[in-house]
C-alpha positions as CSV (number, residue, x, y, z in Angstrom):
1,M,-71.7,15.8,-25.6
2,R,-73.1,16.7,-29.0
3,L,-73.6,20.4,-28.2
4,V,-70.1,21.3,-26.9
5,G,-69.3,24.9,-28.0
6,Q,-73.0,25.9,-28.3
7,H,-74.6,28.6,-26.3
8,A,-78.3,28.0,-25.5
9,I,-80.8,30.4,-24.0
10,V,-83.8,28.9,-22.3
11,T,-86.5,31.2,-21.2
12,G,-88.6,30.2,-18.1
13,G,-85.5,28.1,-17.3
14,G,-85.7,28.1,-13.6
15,T,-88.4,25.4,-13.0
16,G,-90.5,22.7,-14.6
17,I,-90.1,22.2,-18.4
18,G,-87.5,24.9,-18.7
19,A,-85.3,23.5,-16.0
20,A,-85.5,20.0,-17.6
21,I,-84.6,21.4,-21.0
22,A,-81.6,23.3,-19.5
23,A,-80.4,20.2,-17.8
24,A,-80.7,18.1,-21.0
25,L,-78.8,20.7,-23.0
26,E,-76.1,20.9,-20.4
27,A,-75.8,17.1,-20.4
28,E,-74.9,17.4,-24.1
29,G,-72.2,20.0,-23.4
30,A,-74.0,23.2,-24.2
31,A,-73.4,26.4,-22.2
32,V,-76.9,27.3,-21.0
33,S,-78.2,30.7,-19.9
34,R,-81.5,30.6,-18.1
35,I,-83.8,33.6,-18.5
36,G,-86.7,34.2,-16.1
37,R,-88.5,36.6,-13.8
38,K,-87.3,35.1,-10.5
39,P,-83.6,35.3,-10.1
40,D,-83.5,33.1,-7.1
41,R,-84.7,30.2,-9.2
42,L,-82.2,30.6,-12.1
43,G,-79.0,29.7,-10.4
44,A,-75.5,31.0,-11.3
45,N,-76.1,30.9,-15.0
46,G,-79.3,32.9,-14.9
47,F,-80.3,36.4,-16.2
48,A,-83.4,38.1,-14.9
49,A,-85.9,39.3,-17.5
50,D,-89.6,39.5,-18.2
51,V,-90.1,38.3,-21.8
52,T,-93.0,40.6,-22.2
53,D,-90.6,43.6,-21.9
54,R,-88.4,44.0,-24.9
55,A,-85.9,46.2,-23.1
56,Q,-85.4,43.6,-20.4
57,V,-85.0,40.8,-23.0
58,D,-82.4,42.8,-25.0
59,A,-80.5,43.5,-21.8
60,A,-80.6,39.9,-20.6
61,F,-79.6,38.5,-24.0
62,A,-76.7,41.0,-24.2
63,A,-75.5,40.0,-20.7
64,A,-75.7,36.3,-21.6
65,R,-73.9,36.9,-24.9
66,A,-71.1,38.8,-23.1
67,A,-70.7,35.9,-20.6
68,R,-70.9,32.9,-22.9
69,G,-70.6,34.1,-26.5
70,P,-73.0,34.3,-29.4
71,I,-76.3,32.5,-29.1
72,S,-76.7,29.4,-31.3
73,I,-79.8,27.9,-29.6
74,L,-83.0,29.6,-28.4
75,V,-85.6,27.7,-26.5
76,N,-88.8,29.8,-25.9
77,N,-90.3,28.2,-22.9
78,A,-91.6,31.0,-20.8
79,G,-95.4,30.9,-20.6
80,A,-98.5,31.3,-18.5
81,A,-102.0,29.9,-18.5
82,A,-105.4,31.1,-17.3
83,G,-108.9,30.1,-18.1
84,M,-112.5,31.3,-17.8
85,P,-115.6,31.4,-20.0
86,F,-115.1,33.6,-23.1
87,A,-117.9,36.0,-22.1
88,R,-115.9,36.9,-19.0
89,V,-112.5,37.4,-20.6
90,T,-111.3,40.9,-19.9
91,D,-109.0,43.0,-22.1
92,A,-106.4,42.7,-19.4
93,L,-106.5,38.9,-19.3
94,W,-106.4,38.7,-23.1
95,R,-103.4,41.0,-23.3
96,E,-101.6,39.1,-20.5
97,M,-101.9,35.8,-22.3
98,L,-100.8,37.1,-25.6
99,A,-98.0,39.1,-24.0
100,V,-96.4,36.1,-22.3
101,N,-97.1,33.3,-24.7
102,L,-96.8,35.1,-28.1
103,D,-95.2,38.6,-27.7
104,G,-92.4,37.0,-25.6
105,V,-91.6,34.6,-28.4
106,F,-91.4,37.5,-30.8
107,H,-89.2,39.5,-28.5
108,C,-86.7,36.6,-27.9
109,C,-86.6,35.5,-31.5
110,Q,-85.7,39.0,-32.7
111,A,-83.2,39.5,-29.9
112,A,-81.3,36.4,-30.8
113,L,-81.8,36.4,-34.6
114,D,-78.5,37.9,-35.7
115,D,-76.5,35.4,-33.7
116,L,-78.7,32.5,-34.8
117,L,-78.3,33.4,-38.5
118,A,-74.5,33.7,-38.1
119,A,-74.2,30.3,-36.3
120,E,-73.2,27.2,-38.1
121,S,-76.4,25.6,-37.1
122,G,-78.8,28.0,-35.4
123,R,-81.8,26.5,-33.7
124,I,-85.1,27.9,-32.3
125,V,-87.5,25.6,-30.4
126,T,-90.6,27.1,-29.0
127,I,-92.5,25.2,-26.3
128,A,-96.1,25.8,-27.4
129,S,-98.9,23.5,-26.3
130,M,-101.4,21.1,-27.8
131,A,-103.6,24.1,-27.3
132,G,-101.7,25.6,-30.2
133,L,-103.0,22.8,-32.4
134,H,-106.5,22.2,-31.0
135,G,-109.3,24.1,-29.4
136,F,-110.6,23.7,-25.9
137,A,-113.3,25.3,-23.9
138,Y,-112.7,28.0,-21.3
139,A,-109.1,28.9,-22.4
140,S,-109.6,31.1,-25.5
141,P,-106.9,33.7,-24.8
142,Y,-104.3,31.0,-24.0
143,I,-105.3,29.0,-27.1
144,A,-105.2,32.0,-29.4
145,A,-101.7,32.9,-28.1
146,K,-100.4,29.3,-28.5
147,H,-101.9,29.1,-32.0
148,G,-100.0,32.3,-32.7
149,A,-96.8,30.8,-31.4
150,V,-97.1,27.8,-33.7
151,G,-97.9,30.1,-36.6
152,L,-94.9,32.2,-35.9
153,T,-92.8,29.0,-35.8
154,R,-94.0,28.0,-39.2
155,A,-93.5,31.5,-40.7
156,L,-89.9,31.8,-39.5
157,A,-89.1,28.3,-40.7
158,A,-90.4,29.2,-44.2
159,E,-88.6,32.6,-44.2
160,Y,-85.2,31.3,-43.2
161,A,-85.4,27.9,-44.9
162,G,-82.5,28.9,-47.1
163,T,-80.2,29.5,-44.1
164,N,-78.6,27.4,-41.4
165,L,-81.4,28.3,-39.0
166,R,-84.1,25.7,-38.2
167,V,-87.3,26.6,-36.3
168,N,-89.6,24.1,-34.7
169,A,-92.1,23.8,-31.8
170,V,-93.0,21.2,-29.2
171,C,-96.7,21.1,-28.3
172,P,-97.1,19.2,-25.0
173,G,-100.4,18.4,-23.4
174,F,-100.9,18.8,-19.7
175,V,-97.4,18.5,-18.0
176,D,-96.7,17.5,-14.4
177,S,-95.4,21.0,-13.6
178,D,-96.0,24.0,-11.4
179,M,-98.3,25.5,-14.0
180,T,-100.5,22.4,-14.0
181,A,-100.5,22.4,-10.2
182,Q,-101.9,25.9,-10.3
183,S,-104.6,24.8,-12.7
184,I,-105.4,21.9,-10.4
185,A,-105.8,24.3,-7.5
186,N,-108.0,26.6,-9.5
187,I,-110.3,23.7,-10.6
188,S,-110.5,22.4,-7.1
189,G,-111.3,25.8,-5.6
190,K,-114.0,26.7,-8.2
191,T,-115.7,23.3,-8.6
192,G,-115.3,21.6,-5.2
193,R,-113.5,18.6,-6.7
194,S,-110.6,17.2,-4.8
195,P,-107.1,17.9,-6.0
196,D,-106.8,14.3,-7.1
197,Q,-110.1,14.5,-9.0
198,A,-108.9,17.7,-10.7
199,R,-105.6,16.1,-11.6
200,A,-107.3,13.1,-13.1
201,E,-109.6,15.3,-15.1
202,L,-106.6,17.1,-16.7
203,A,-104.8,13.8,-17.3
204,R,-107.8,12.5,-19.2
205,L,-107.6,15.4,-21.6
206,N,-104.2,14.1,-22.8
207,P,-104.6,11.3,-25.3
208,S,-102.1,9.2,-23.2
209,G,-104.4,9.5,-20.2
210,R,-101.6,10.8,-18.0
211,L,-99.7,13.9,-17.3
212,I,-96.5,14.4,-19.3
213,A,-93.2,14.5,-17.5
214,P,-91.1,17.6,-18.1
215,E,-88.2,15.4,-19.1
216,E,-90.3,14.1,-22.0
217,V,-90.7,17.6,-23.3
218,A,-87.0,18.2,-22.9
219,S,-86.2,15.1,-24.9
220,A,-88.4,16.2,-27.7
221,A,-86.8,19.7,-27.7
222,L,-83.3,18.2,-27.7
223,G,-84.3,15.9,-30.6
224,L,-85.3,18.9,-32.7
225,I,-82.2,20.8,-31.8
226,L,-80.0,18.0,-33.0
227,S,-82.0,17.4,-36.2
228,E,-82.4,19.2,-39.5
229,R,-86.2,19.2,-39.2
230,N,-87.8,22.6,-39.9
231,G,-91.3,24.1,-39.4
232,E,-92.6,21.2,-37.4
233,A,-95.0,21.3,-34.4
234,V,-94.4,18.1,-32.5
235,E,-97.2,17.1,-30.2
236,I,-96.6,15.1,-27.0
237,A,-99.7,14.3,-25.2
């Protein structure tokens, strides 16, 4: 119960990685507010918001603050992935990937910043991706956005190094989650491979040769929250 008295916001907190992180923080005694676009998946401690919309973010954070007090932990987990050859990437897809995976991090960090700086030990952990550290074919908008999220993490860590705020990122490979299930379905539909073959193909892209469990990402995020580490991008693949 090392986080008793702490109020954590987890975006994309209704399913997958976000749900695992929320559960890990609650197990340590934190009061957790889940933010997401689908209220039915957030539970009693949820606040509906689309992280790409600053007004919605501000409203949800204000409601969470009113319910559970100042925010001391922010986990930026909301994200989306889509892939296609670069020559076919549209302006709309490019903006969609940056809006969710980078603009959303910006909105949430600014919305929580005053509270985080006032906290005894403010923490931001952004769930980026190994795509934020490496390049892969057929996912240029997603990779550009995740590189941006890692860059923002390092910039904030440097800017607020003289305060009690610590800013880090977790960069998982392919995770056994709903997002990966959607990717598997897309690969299967476009290539004719079976779902099992598509799943194995994605697993091979992880250095471990397997899909990462959401709980492993949650453990890494919790470790960063409990530490004094700053400006790190921890890869789990």
